[in-house]
Biotite code that builds the C-alpha atoms (Angstrom):
import biotite.structure as struc

atoms = struc.array([
    struc.Atom([0.002, -0.007, 0.009], chain_id="A", res_id=1, res_name="UNK", atom_name="CA", element="C"),
    struc.Atom([2.907, 2.283, 0.775], chain_id="A", res_id=2, res_name="UNK", atom_name="CA", element="C"),
    struc.Atom([4.180, 1.694, -2.726], chain_id="A", res_id=3, res_name="UNK", atom_name="CA", element="C"),
    struc.Atom([0.834, 2.671, -4.164], chain_id="A", res_id=4, res_name="UNK", atom_name="CA", element="C"),
    struc.Atom([0.832, 5.870, -2.192], chain_id="A", res_id=5, res_name="UNK", atom_name="CA", element="C"),
    struc.Atom([4.354, 6.618, -3.298], chain_id="A", res_id=6, res_name="UNK", atom_name="CA", element="C"),
    struc.Atom([3.453, 5.957, -6.951], chain_id="A", res_id=7, res_name="UNK", atom_name="CA", element="C"),
    struc.Atom([0.367, 8.188, -6.650], chain_id="A", res_id=8, res_name="UNK", atom_name="CA", element="C"),
    struc.Atom([2.445, 10.926, -4.962], chain_id="A", res_id=9, res_name="UNK", atom_name="CA", element="C"),
    struc.Atom([5.077, 10.665, -7.640], chain_id="A", res_id=10, res_name="UNK", atom_name="CA", element="C"),
    struc.Atom([2.461, 10.904, -10.381], chain_id="A", res_id=11, res_name="UNK", atom_name="CA", element="C"),
    struc.Atom([0.821, 13.848, -8.691], chain_id="A", res_id=12, res_name="UNK", atom_name="CA", element="C"),
    struc.Atom([4.173, 15.657, -8.312], chain_id="A", res_id=13, res_name="UNK", atom_name="CA", element="C"),
    struc.Atom([5.055, 14.924, -11.949], chain_id="A", res_id=14, res_name="UNK", atom_name="CA", element="C"),
    struc.Atom([1.756, 16.261, -13.229], chain_id="A", res_id=15, res_name="UNK", atom_name="CA", element="C"),
    struc.Atom([2.097, 19.446, -11.107], chain_id="A", res_id=16, res_name="UNK", atom_name="CA", element="C"),
    struc.Atom([5.641, 19.950, -12.499], chain_id="A", res_id=17, res_name="UNK", atom_name="CA", element="C"),
    struc.Atom([4.394, 19.368, -16.032], chain_id="A", res_id=18, res_name="UNK", atom_name="CA", element="C"),
    struc.Atom([1.544, 21.886, -15.661], chain_id="A", res_id=19, res_name="UNK", atom_name="CA", element="C"),
    struc.Atom([3.966, 24.417, -14.257], chain_id="A", res_id=20, res_name="UNK", atom_name="CA", element="C"),
    struc.Atom([6.300, 24.006, -17.212], chain_id="A", res_id=21, res_name="UNK", atom_name="CA", element="C"),
    struc.Atom([3.502, 24.357, -19.679], chain_id="A", res_id=22, res_name="UNK", atom_name="CA", element="C"),
    struc.Atom([2.419, 27.627, -18.067], chain_id="A", res_id=23, res_name="UNK", atom_name="CA", element="C"),
    struc.Atom([5.964, 28.958, -18.309], chain_id="A", res_id=24, res_name="UNK", atom_name="CA", element="C"),
    struc.Atom([6.212, 28.029, -22.014], chain_id="A", res_id=25, res_name="UNK", atom_name="CA", element="C"),
    struc.Atom([2.818, 29.513, -22.731], chain_id="A", res_id=26, res_name="UNK", atom_name="CA", element="C"),
    struc.Atom([3.573, 32.792, -20.874], chain_id="A", res_id=27, res_name="UNK", atom_name="CA", element="C"),
    struc.Atom([7.033, 33.264, -22.405], chain_id="A", res_id=28, res_name="UNK", atom_name="CA", element="C"),
    struc.Atom([7.044, 35.886, -25.217], chain_id="A", res_id=29, res_name="UNK", atom_name="CA", element="C"),
    struc.Atom([7.605, 34.623, -28.699], chain_id="A", res_id=30, res_name="UNK", atom_name="CA", element="C"),
    struc.Atom([11.149, 34.874, -30.021], chain_id="A", res_id=31, res_name="UNK", atom_name="CA", element="C"),
    struc.Atom([11.844, 37.868, -32.352], chain_id="A", res_id=32, res_name="UNK", atom_name="CA", element="C"),
    struc.Atom([11.662, 37.106, -36.061], chain_id="A", res_id=33, res_name="UNK", atom_name="CA", element="C"),
    struc.Atom([14.935, 36.202, -37.664], chain_id="A", res_id=34, res_name="UNK", atom_name="CA", element="C"),
    struc.Atom([16.327, 38.942, -39.927], chain_id="A", res_id=35, res_name="UNK", atom_name="CA", element="C"),
    struc.Atom([15.452, 38.286, -43.544], chain_id="A", res_id=36, res_name="UNK", atom_name="CA", element="C"),
    struc.Atom([18.430, 37.405, -45.696], chain_id="A", res_id=37, res_name="UNK", atom_name="CA", element="C"),
    struc.Atom([17.827, 37.205, -49.427], chain_id="A", res_id=38, res_name="UNK", atom_name="CA", element="C"),
    struc.Atom([18.920, 33.789, -50.553], chain_id="A", res_id=39, res_name="UNK", atom_name="CA", element="C"),
    struc.Atom([18.570, 32.570, -54.114], chain_id="A", res_id=40, res_name="UNK", atom_name="CA", element="C"),
    struc.Atom([15.454, 30.674, -53.146], chain_id="A", res_id=41, res_name="UNK", atom_name="CA", element="C"),
    struc.Atom([13.817, 33.645, -51.379], chain_id="A", res_id=42, res_name="UNK", atom_name="CA", element="C"),
    struc.Atom([14.694, 35.955, -54.304], chain_id="A", res_id=43, res_name="UNK", atom_name="CA", element="C"),
    struc.Atom([13.146, 33.526, -56.730], chain_id="A", res_id=44, res_name="UNK", atom_name="CA", element="C"),
    struc.Atom([10.028, 33.302, -54.541], chain_id="A", res_id=45, res_name="UNK", atom_name="CA", element="C"),
    struc.Atom([9.838, 37.137, -54.297], chain_id="A", res_id=46, res_name="UNK", atom_name="CA", element="C"),
    struc.Atom([10.343, 37.542, -58.045], chain_id="A", res_id=47, res_name="UNK", atom_name="CA", element="C"),
    struc.Atom([7.664, 35.031, -58.783], chain_id="A", res_id=48, res_name="UNK", atom_name="CA", element="C"),
    struc.Atom([5.242, 36.846, -56.478], chain_id="A", res_id=49, res_name="UNK", atom_name="CA", element="C"),
    struc.Atom([5.673, 40.169, -58.359], chain_id="A", res_id=50, res_name="UNK", atom_name="CA", element="C"),
    struc.Atom([3.065, 40.936, -60.980], chain_id="A", res_id=51, res_name="UNK", atom_name="CA", element="C"),
    struc.Atom([4.177, 40.303, -64.538], chain_id="A", res_id=52, res_name="UNK", atom_name="CA", element="C"),
    struc.Atom([4.958, 43.392, -66.597], chain_id="A", res_id=53, res_name="UNK", atom_name="CA", element="C"),
    struc.Atom([2.043, 44.573, -68.673], chain_id="A", res_id=54, res_name="UNK", atom_name="CA", element="C"),
    struc.Atom([2.424, 45.555, -72.301], chain_id="A", res_id=55, res_name="UNK", atom_name="CA", element="C"),
    struc.Atom([2.143, 49.209, -71.242], chain_id="A", res_id=56, res_name="UNK", atom_name="CA", element="C"),
    struc.Atom([5.086, 48.846, -68.841], chain_id="A", res_id=57, res_name="UNK", atom_name="CA", element="C"),
    struc.Atom([7.088, 47.035, -71.561], chain_id="A", res_id=58, res_name="UNK", atom_name="CA", element="C"),
    struc.Atom([6.332, 50.015, -73.879], chain_id="A", res_id=59, res_name="UNK", atom_name="CA", element="C"),
    struc.Atom([7.491, 52.408, -71.181], chain_id="A", res_id=60, res_name="UNK", atom_name="CA", element="C"),
    struc.Atom([10.738, 50.477, -70.750], chain_id="A", res_id=61, res_name="UNK", atom_name="CA", element="C"),
    struc.Atom([11.314, 50.486, -74.481], chain_id="A", res_id=62, res_name="UNK", atom_name="CA", element="C"),
    struc.Atom([10.541, 54.200, -74.638], chain_id="A", res_id=63, res_name="UNK", atom_name="CA", element="C"),
    struc.Atom([13.075, 54.934, -71.926], chain_id="A", res_id=64, res_name="UNK", atom_name="CA", element="C"),
    struc.Atom([15.746, 53.192, -73.950], chain_id="A", res_id=65, res_name="UNK", atom_name="CA", element="C"),
    struc.Atom([14.990, 55.147, -77.138], chain_id="A", res_id=66, res_name="UNK", atom_name="CA", element="C"),
    struc.Atom([17.952, 57.448, -77.934], chain_id="A", res_id=67, res_name="UNK", atom_name="CA", element="C"),
    struc.Atom([17.258, 61.114, -77.306], chain_id="A", res_id=68, res_name="UNK", atom_name="CA", element="C"),
    struc.Atom([19.637, 62.273, -80.076], chain_id="A", res_id=69, res_name="UNK", atom_name="CA", element="C"),
    struc.Atom([19.964, 60.930, -83.610], chain_id="A", res_id=70, res_name="UNK", atom_name="CA", element="C"),
    struc.Atom([22.765, 58.636, -84.701], chain_id="A", res_id=71, res_name="UNK", atom_name="CA", element="C"),
    struc.Atom([25.182, 59.477, -87.473], chain_id="A", res_id=72, res_name="UNK", atom_name="CA", element="C"),
    struc.Atom([22.995, 58.063, -90.262], chain_id="A", res_id=73, res_name="UNK", atom_name="CA", element="C"),
    struc.Atom([19.982, 60.038, -89.085], chain_id="A", res_id=74, res_name="UNK", atom_name="CA", element="C"),
    struc.Atom([22.057, 63.209, -88.760], chain_id="A", res_id=75, res_name="UNK", atom_name="CA", element="C"),
    struc.Atom([23.159, 62.723, -92.391], chain_id="A", res_id=76, res_name="UNK", atom_name="CA", element="C"),
    struc.Atom([19.483, 62.382, -93.430], chain_id="A", res_id=77, res_name="UNK", atom_name="CA", element="C"),
    struc.Atom([18.677, 65.570, -91.491], chain_id="A", res_id=78, res_name="UNK", atom_name="CA", element="C"),
    struc.Atom([21.539, 67.401, -93.176], chain_id="A", res_id=79, res_name="UNK", atom_name="CA", element="C"),
    struc.Atom([20.271, 66.298, -96.601], chain_id="A", res_id=80, res_name="UNK", atom_name="CA", element="C"),
    struc.Atom([16.884, 67.815, -95.813], chain_id="A", res_id=81, res_name="UNK", atom_name="CA", element="C"),
    struc.Atom([18.482, 71.004, -94.484], chain_id="A", res_id=82, res_name="UNK", atom_name="CA", element="C"),
    struc.Atom([20.515, 71.339, -97.692], chain_id="A", res_id=83, res_name="UNK", atom_name="CA", element="C"),
    struc.Atom([17.275, 71.269, -99.687], chain_id="A", res_id=84, res_name="UNK", atom_name="CA", element="C"),
    struc.Atom([15.641, 73.922, -97.497], chain_id="A", res_id=85, res_name="UNK", atom_name="CA", element="C"),
    struc.Atom([16.678, 77.222, -98.982], chain_id="A", res_id=86, res_name="UNK", atom_name="CA", element="C"),
    struc.Atom([17.564, 80.301, -96.914], chain_id="A", res_id=87, res_name="UNK", atom_name="CA", element="C"),
    struc.Atom([14.753, 82.738, -96.180], chain_id="A", res_id=88, res_name="UNK", atom_name="CA", element="C"),
    struc.Atom([15.689, 86.139, -97.580], chain_id="A", res_id=89, res_name="UNK", atom_name="CA", element="C"),
    struc.Atom([14.580, 89.493, -96.144], chain_id="A", res_id=90, res_name="UNK", atom_name="CA", element="C"),
    struc.Atom([14.123, 92.981, -97.460], chain_id="A", res_id=91, res_name="UNK", atom_name="CA", element="C"),
    struc.Atom([16.527, 95.735, -96.405], chain_id="A", res_id=92, res_name="UNK", atom_name="CA", element="C"),
    struc.Atom([15.972, 96.784, -92.775], chain_id="A", res_id=93, res_name="UNK", atom_name="CA", element="C"),
    struc.Atom([13.056, 94.308, -92.386], chain_id="A", res_id=94, res_name="UNK", atom_name="CA", element="C"),
    struc.Atom([12.464, 91.133, -90.448], chain_id="A", res_id=95, res_name="UNK", atom_name="CA", element="C"),
    struc.Atom([9.031, 90.149, -91.853], chain_id="A", res_id=96, res_name="UNK", atom_name="CA", element="C"),
    struc.Atom([8.988, 86.902, -93.824], chain_id="A", res_id=97, res_name="UNK", atom_name="CA", element="C"),
    struc.Atom([8.255, 87.466, -97.469], chain_id="A", res_id=98, res_name="UNK", atom_name="CA", element="C"),
    struc.Atom([6.175, 84.971, -99.451], chain_id="A", res_id=99, res_name="UNK", atom_name="CA", element="C"),
    struc.Atom([9.252, 83.522, -101.151], chain_id="A", res_id=100, res_name="UNK", atom_name="CA", element="C"),
    struc.Atom([10.897, 83.169, -97.725], chain_id="A", res_id=101, res_name="UNK", atom_name="CA", element="C"),
    struc.Atom([7.976, 81.148, -96.444], chain_id="A", res_id=102, res_name="UNK", atom_name="CA", element="C"),
    struc.Atom([8.070, 78.961, -99.523], chain_id="A", res_id=103, res_name="UNK", atom_name="CA", element="C"),
    struc.Atom([11.778, 78.350, -99.014], chain_id="A", res_id=104, res_name="UNK", atom_name="CA", element="C"),
    struc.Atom([11.345, 77.390, -95.318], chain_id="A", res_id=105, res_name="UNK", atom_name="CA", element="C"),
    struc.Atom([8.351, 75.173, -96.082], chain_id="A", res_id=106, res_name="UNK", atom_name="CA", element="C"),
    struc.Atom([10.293, 72.830, -98.330], chain_id="A", res_id=107, res_name="UNK", atom_name="CA", element="C"),
    struc.Atom([10.768, 69.462, -96.561], chain_id="A", res_id=108, res_name="UNK", atom_name="CA", element="C"),
    struc.Atom([9.790, 71.014, -93.201], chain_id="A", res_id=109, res_name="UNK", atom_name="CA", element="C"),
    struc.Atom([7.138, 68.369, -92.480], chain_id="A", res_id=110, res_name="UNK", atom_name="CA", element="C"),
    struc.Atom([9.581, 65.507, -93.074], chain_id="A", res_id=111, res_name="UNK", atom_name="CA", element="C"),
    struc.Atom([12.144, 67.286, -90.937], chain_id="A", res_id=112, res_name="UNK", atom_name="CA", element="C"),
    struc.Atom([9.552, 67.787, -88.140], chain_id="A", res_id=113, res_name="UNK", atom_name="CA", element="C"),
    struc.Atom([8.662, 64.066, -88.133], chain_id="A", res_id=114, res_name="UNK", atom_name="CA", element="C"),
    struc.Atom([12.344, 63.147, -87.725], chain_id="A", res_id=115, res_name="UNK", atom_name="CA", element="C"),
    struc.Atom([13.341, 65.609, -84.989], chain_id="A", res_id=116, res_name="UNK", atom_name="CA", element="C"),
    struc.Atom([10.239, 64.946, -82.870], chain_id="A", res_id=117, res_name="UNK", atom_name="CA", element="C"),
    struc.Atom([11.681, 61.479, -82.262], chain_id="A", res_id=118, res_name="UNK", atom_name="CA", element="C"),
    struc.Atom([14.792, 62.928, -80.631], chain_id="A", res_id=119, res_name="UNK", atom_name="CA", element="C"),
    struc.Atom([13.778, 65.397, -77.875], chain_id="A", res_id=120, res_name="UNK", atom_name="CA", element="C"),
    struc.Atom([17.352, 66.438, -77.033], chain_id="A", res_id=121, res_name="UNK", atom_name="CA", element="C"),
    struc.Atom([18.195, 67.279, -80.639], chain_id="A", res_id=122, res_name="UNK", atom_name="CA", element="C"),
    struc.Atom([18.084, 70.936, -81.689], chain_id="A", res_id=123, res_name="UNK", atom_name="CA", element="C"),
    struc.Atom([18.140, 72.901, -84.888], chain_id="A", res_id=124, res_name="UNK", atom_name="CA", element="C"),
    struc.Atom([19.630, 76.392, -84.983], chain_id="A", res_id=125, res_name="UNK", atom_name="CA", element="C"),
    struc.Atom([18.154, 79.273, -86.982], chain_id="A", res_id=126, res_name="UNK", atom_name="CA", element="C"),
    struc.Atom([20.821, 81.817, -87.784], chain_id="A", res_id=127, res_name="UNK", atom_name="CA", element="C"),
    struc.Atom([19.747, 85.412, -88.457], chain_id="A", res_id=128, res_name="UNK", atom_name="CA", element="C"),
    struc.Atom([22.086, 87.257, -90.889], chain_id="A", res_id=129, res_name="UNK", atom_name="CA", element="C"),
    struc.Atom([22.316, 90.842, -92.084], chain_id="A", res_id=130, res_name="UNK", atom_name="CA", element="C"),
    struc.Atom([24.203, 92.774, -94.756], chain_id="A", res_id=131, res_name="UNK", atom_name="CA", element="C"),
    struc.Atom([27.237, 94.937, -93.966], chain_id="A", res_id=132, res_name="UNK", atom_name="CA", element="C"),
    struc.Atom([25.347, 98.246, -93.640], chain_id="A", res_id=133, res_name="UNK", atom_name="CA", element="C"),
    struc.Atom([24.549, 99.609, -90.204], chain_id="A", res_id=134, res_name="UNK", atom_name="CA", element="C"),
    struc.Atom([26.220, 99.276, -86.817], chain_id="A", res_id=135, res_name="UNK", atom_name="CA", element="C"),
    struc.Atom([27.195, 96.002, -85.208], chain_id="A", res_id=136, res_name="UNK", atom_name="CA", element="C"),
    struc.Atom([24.567, 96.441, -82.466], chain_id="A", res_id=137, res_name="UNK", atom_name="CA", element="C"),
    struc.Atom([21.798, 97.264, -84.892], chain_id="A", res_id=138, res_name="UNK", atom_name="CA", element="C"),
    struc.Atom([22.554, 94.246, -87.109], chain_id="A", res_id=139, res_name="UNK", atom_name="CA", element="C"),
    struc.Atom([22.748, 91.929, -84.126], chain_id="A", res_id=140, res_name="UNK", atom_name="CA", element="C"),
    struc.Atom([19.247, 93.031, -83.086], chain_id="A", res_id=141, res_name="UNK", atom_name="CA", element="C"),
    struc.Atom([17.973, 92.735, -86.640], chain_id="A", res_id=142, res_name="UNK", atom_name="CA", element="C"),
    struc.Atom([19.507, 89.282, -87.048], chain_id="A", res_id=143, res_name="UNK", atom_name="CA", element="C"),
    struc.Atom([17.831, 88.248, -83.791], chain_id="A", res_id=144, res_name="UNK", atom_name="CA", element="C"),
    struc.Atom([14.425, 89.450, -85.050], chain_id="A", res_id=145, res_name="UNK", atom_name="CA", element="C"),
    struc.Atom([14.886, 87.590, -88.371], chain_id="A", res_id=146, res_name="UNK", atom_name="CA", element="C"),
    struc.Atom([15.764, 84.304, -86.642], chain_id="A", res_id=147, res_name="UNK", atom_name="CA", element="C"),
    struc.Atom([12.758, 84.702, -84.294], chain_id="A", res_id=148, res_name="UNK", atom_name="CA", element="C"),
    struc.Atom([10.423, 85.221, -87.262], chain_id="A", res_id=149, res_name="UNK", atom_name="CA", element="C"),
    struc.Atom([11.732, 82.144, -89.017], chain_id="A", res_id=150, res_name="UNK", atom_name="CA", element="C"),
    struc.Atom([11.390, 80.104, -85.834], chain_id="A", res_id=151, res_name="UNK", atom_name="CA", element="C"),
    struc.Atom([7.763, 81.144, -85.365], chain_id="A", res_id=152, res_name="UNK", atom_name="CA", element="C"),
    struc.Atom([6.945, 80.214, -88.957], chain_id="A", res_id=153, res_name="UNK", atom_name="CA", element="C"),
    struc.Atom([8.718, 76.856, -88.729], chain_id="A", res_id=154, res_name="UNK", atom_name="CA", element="C"),
    struc.Atom([6.774, 76.083, -85.502], chain_id="A", res_id=155, res_name="UNK", atom_name="CA", element="C"),
    struc.Atom([3.515, 76.628, -87.449], chain_id="A", res_id=156, res_name="UNK", atom_name="CA", element="C"),
    struc.Atom([4.729, 73.980, -89.918], chain_id="A", res_id=157, res_name="UNK", atom_name="CA", element="C"),
    struc.Atom([5.067, 71.408, -87.117], chain_id="A", res_id=158, res_name="UNK", atom_name="CA", element="C"),
    struc.Atom([8.664, 71.712, -85.991], chain_id="A", res_id=159, res_name="UNK", atom_name="CA", element="C"),
    struc.Atom([8.803, 71.620, -82.184], chain_id="A", res_id=160, res_name="UNK", atom_name="CA", element="C"),
    struc.Atom([9.494, 75.155, -80.931], chain_id="A", res_id=161, res_name="UNK", atom_name="CA", element="C"),
    struc.Atom([11.490, 73.871, -78.001], chain_id="A", res_id=162, res_name="UNK", atom_name="CA", element="C"),
    struc.Atom([13.876, 72.153, -80.438], chain_id="A", res_id=163, res_name="UNK", atom_name="CA", element="C"),
    struc.Atom([14.524, 75.345, -82.408], chain_id="A", res_id=164, res_name="UNK", atom_name="CA", element="C"),
    struc.Atom([17.054, 77.740, -81.072], chain_id="A", res_id=165, res_name="UNK", atom_name="CA", element="C"),
    struc.Atom([17.787, 81.064, -82.652], chain_id="A", res_id=166, res_name="UNK", atom_name="CA", element="C"),
    struc.Atom([21.064, 82.937, -82.896], chain_id="A", res_id=167, res_name="UNK", atom_name="CA", element="C"),
    struc.Atom([21.948, 86.253, -84.433], chain_id="A", res_id=168, res_name="UNK", atom_name="CA", element="C"),
    struc.Atom([25.189, 86.507, -86.391], chain_id="A", res_id=169, res_name="UNK", atom_name="CA", element="C"),
    struc.Atom([24.440, 90.064, -87.507], chain_id="A", res_id=170, res_name="UNK", atom_name="CA", element="C"),
    struc.Atom([26.870, 90.982, -90.297], chain_id="A", res_id=171, res_name="UNK", atom_name="CA", element="C"),
    struc.Atom([29.699, 88.723, -89.010], chain_id="A", res_id=172, res_name="UNK", atom_name="CA", element="C"),
    struc.Atom([29.385, 85.805, -91.461], chain_id="A", res_id=173, res_name="UNK", atom_name="CA", element="C"),
    struc.Atom([28.473, 87.051, -94.934], chain_id="A", res_id=174, res_name="UNK", atom_name="CA", element="C"),
    struc.Atom([28.235, 84.557, -97.793], chain_id="A", res_id=175, res_name="UNK", atom_name="CA", element="C"),
    struc.Atom([28.893, 87.368, -100.284], chain_id="A", res_id=176, res_name="UNK", atom_name="CA", element="C"),
    struc.Atom([31.523, 90.117, -99.875], chain_id="A", res_id=177, res_name="UNK", atom_name="CA", element="C"),
    struc.Atom([30.759, 92.450, -102.800], chain_id="A", res_id=178, res_name="UNK", atom_name="CA", element="C"),
    struc.Atom([29.455, 95.926, -101.969], chain_id="A", res_id=179, res_name="UNK", atom_name="CA", element="C"),
    struc.Atom([26.246, 96.024, -104.054], chain_id="A", res_id=180, res_name="UNK", atom_name="CA", element="C"),
    struc.Atom([22.544, 95.283, -103.605], chain_id="A", res_id=181, res_name="UNK", atom_name="CA", element="C"),
    struc.Atom([22.732, 91.851, -105.251], chain_id="A", res_id=182, res_name="UNK", atom_name="CA", element="C"),
    struc.Atom([25.315, 90.743, -102.717], chain_id="A", res_id=183, res_name="UNK", atom_name="CA", element="C"),
    struc.Atom([23.620, 92.448, -99.770], chain_id="A", res_id=184, res_name="UNK", atom_name="CA", element="C"),
    struc.Atom([20.395, 90.591, -100.613], chain_id="A", res_id=185, res_name="UNK", atom_name="CA", element="C"),
    struc.Atom([22.190, 87.261, -100.299], chain_id="A", res_id=186, res_name="UNK", atom_name="CA", element="C"),
    struc.Atom([23.411, 88.190, -96.815], chain_id="A", res_id=187, res_name="UNK", atom_name="CA", element="C"),
    struc.Atom([19.977, 89.285, -95.457], chain_id="A", res_id=188, res_name="UNK", atom_name="CA", element="C"),
    struc.Atom([18.728, 85.842, -94.558], chain_id="A", res_id=189, res_name="UNK", atom_name="CA", element="C"),
    struc.Atom([17.695, 83.222, -92.024], chain_id="A", res_id=190, res_name="UNK", atom_name="CA", element="C"),
    struc.Atom([19.617, 79.962, -92.296], chain_id="A", res_id=191, res_name="UNK", atom_name="CA", element="C"),
    struc.Atom([18.613, 76.652, -90.749], chain_id="A", res_id=192, res_name="UNK", atom_name="CA", element="C"),
    struc.Atom([21.322, 74.301, -89.493], chain_id="A", res_id=193, res_name="UNK", atom_name="CA", element="C"),
    struc.Atom([21.702, 71.421, -87.030], chain_id="A", res_id=194, res_name="UNK", atom_name="CA", element="C"),
    struc.Atom([23.598, 71.936, -83.831], chain_id="A", res_id=195, res_name="UNK", atom_name="CA", element="C"),
    struc.Atom([27.172, 70.685, -83.868], chain_id="A", res_id=196, res_name="UNK", atom_name="CA", element="C"),
    struc.Atom([28.240, 67.909, -81.478], chain_id="A", res_id=197, res_name="UNK", atom_name="CA", element="C"),
])
């Protein structure tokens, strides 16, 4: 009988100890999460959980890789068009575009516009020129007014205004050096060129 009592006492003591341990385990705070380390398997799982790129995002990625300036072959094509576009000539002491000047600038302008719109960092330069008569300051101002008039007209033909820069050369770079009206007329002009790189 004593052995039965001892066995019962031992079982009772064991069950009390077991319940006490269970309470300690249950009341202990959970361990902090382990820091996440990207392993090849977790990177693969993360990548597979991302949404697949849509056609619109593929287009955006392709658009971001489009060059913002033309390559050498495209620059050559642009130069060919510029060579066909004649200079716009002006009357003495005037900056208004004559009808023949508008016709000269209009030649191939639409094709040129379609090309340069594809390259937002590419610029064309409109040079304003004058004949030798008058002061340097006066001719610089007149050349500026002529280049601005040409720019405004080219913008109406579809060339992006923000890709057209104007510069006045006044009487500094004449293409004719005779001292008569025929020569002076050749120097009163707006000339379209591509920026140099």
